[in-house]
N, C-alpha and C positions, 0 to 999 in steps of 0.2 A: 462458220461463222457469223450468222443470224443469232444463233447460242450466245456467241458471245456478246453479242450488241445487249441479248439482253438481259443478262448479267449484271454487264455494265448497267441498264437503264435501274434495275433491280438495287444495286450500290449508292445508283447517284439518289434514287429516290430513303432510304436511308440513311444514308449523312444527311440529307436535310433535315428529317425529322428527326435525329438527334441532336442536331444543330438548336431547330426549332423547339427544342425541348430541352437546351440549354438556356436559353437566353429568356424564354418565354417562362420562368416560373410558377407553377401553380401556387396561388392565394390561398392561406389557410386566416379563416376565425372564427372566431368564441361563440361561445353559444350566445355570453350577453352582448356582446357587439353586435351578434345577428340579427337579437332580439330588441336591441336599441333601436334597430334600423325600421321597425316596424311600423315609428308615427304614435300618432299624442293617443290615436285608441288602444294601444296595449295598457294602458295605463285602467282603465276600464276593464280590457278583459283580463288584468294581475288582478283586478278587486273582487273581479268573478270568480277566479279559478282559487282564491282563498279564499272567498265566504261557502263554495263549493267543497272544499278539505272542512272545513268545520263544521259548516252542517251536516257533512257525514259522519265523521268521527263523532258529533257531539250522537244524532241518532241514531248511531251503530252501537255505541256504549247504551245510551239508554235500553234499547233495544234488547241485546242481551240478556242486560240484568233484568228485564222483565220475562225472557224465560228461563228464567234460572230457578226452580221447585225442585223439592226434594223427591227423587223417584217415591218415594210408600208415603206420599203426602196426602192422599187419597188414599189408602189403605187405614191409614191412623183413624182418618175422617169420618170412614167407614167402619170400622173397630165401635170406637166414640160414639156416633150415632146410633149404629146398631144392639151396644148393649144399653144407651136410653143416656148416654153420659154426654147429653148437648156441651157440658159448659166447658166441656177440658175441649171439643170440638171450636167452639167460637174460641177457644182464646187460643187456638194452635191457628186456626185458619188468621185473627185479629192481628196474634202479634206478625205473619208470614206477609211480608213486604212482594206482591208482586201480583199481574191481573190473574189470576187462576184465583189465588184464596182469597183475591176481595169478588170475587162471581162469588167458590164458597161462603163468604160469610155475610156477604146478604142474603143467599140461601139458606144458610140456618137460622137466619133473624127472619126468614118469613115459613118457620116451619109451627104448623098447625091448620095454617090457609092451607087454599086448596091447588091444590099442584100447578094448575096455569097461572095464576097468582104468582105462585115462585119463580114457575121459568121465565114470566114475561119480568118481574124482579132481576133476573142473574139477566136478564136478555138486554136489558139497561146499561145494569152495568158493566156487562160486556162490550158495547156499544162504546160505551163513555172508555178504557181502557183502549180500543182499538186507534180511537180519537186522536188520546194521550200519543202511543207507538205513532198517529203519523202526521202529525202536528211539523209543522217546518219541509212536508218533504216537497210541498209545495215549490219550493226555491230550487232545488232539487230539477225540476221540472224548467222549470219559467229559465233557468242557467240556459241548460240544454238546447234550449231557441231559442233564445236573445243572445248567446255564445256566436254561434256562426253569421250571426246576421252582422254584430259590429265588426266581427274580422273581414268579414265585407266587406262593407264601410269605408272601414281602413283602407280595403286595396282600393274602394272608388277613387278617393278622395285623392289618396297617393299617386294612381296613375291621370286623375289633371292634374294635380300639380309637373308630375314628368312632361306633357305634354304644354303645358305652361311654358315651361322652362324650356325644351327644345322652340318654340313658337317663338319665345323672348330671344332667347343668344343665336338659333340657327344653328346651333352644335348639333349636327345630327349623324353620329356613328351605331354600329351594331356594337359595341361595345360599356358606351352611354346608357343607352339603350336596354342591351339587358341589364343590367347592372339595376336600373334602375324598375324594370319591372319583377326581378327577383326581392329588393327589397321589398317591394311592392305587397309581394304577396304572401308574405311573413303574417302580416294581422289575422290572413285567408286562414291557414295554418293554424296557427294558436287558437283562434277564432274558433274550427272544426275539433282541436283536440282536444280541448275544453268544455264543449259541448256535449263528447263525445265520449267523454269520462260521465262527466255529469248526470249523464243517462245510462250509463252504467253502475254508478253508486246507485240511482234512484229506482233502476231494476232487482241490483241487490237488497236495497234494504225492504221494497216488498217482497221482497220473495222470504224474506227475512219472518216479518211481517204476519205473513198466511202462516208459514209454519206456528208463528204461537197462537196466531185466532184459533187455529185446527185442533188446537192440543185448548182452549179455551171454551172451548165447544167441546172436544170431547170431555172432558172436568166435568161439566155442567152437565151433560147429557147424564155421565157417572151418579151424578150426584143424585137429578131426580131417581132416578136404578134404586138407589142405596135409601130413598126416602119410602123407596114402595116395596123395599122386601122390609119381613117381618120384623119385631121386634125380641129380646133375650129370654 
């Protein structure tokens, strides 16, 4: 008898759940509609996102172009300098468009001067090339910092609006509160995502710049070693 009563209660609860599910369909909303509920501060967040994308790809293409150099470039420079054909080495370096070639070109121009003077001239060119590669990276760093703040500010403004409406109309239900809160949290979520993407992009580009910088330093050291080799 007790078991029959238990199964009867389970069947009743299951039927109630099925009935509730039938009369309360799950609401669906598109991404565009969801983002549009984030408030007016979604506009500056969208602008920050576009700026981050533009700066990332512009710097990425520039850095990749700067890092490309023929594998035998330094070997050709070595052969020309060791054999005394400085003009050919200078022509190769001058006609090659990348930071390593420009550093080597400056070193070739200073051949005949003390090694310290040559190294200093090449170091100055290297600093200039690093500056060119790092240009506008601070924009990504800025976006990574302020995008979450914009998102949080949008949420604060939205919450003020929500509670003001509740105080004015006196309408206080769980559904109205939930609808208002989740839509106001959208700006915070979007701001955090944009800030995270900008931070990752900034870190990735810095890593690529460091790799190119290490190659520039290695080429400079190799060029100094070439100058100290005996001529043939």
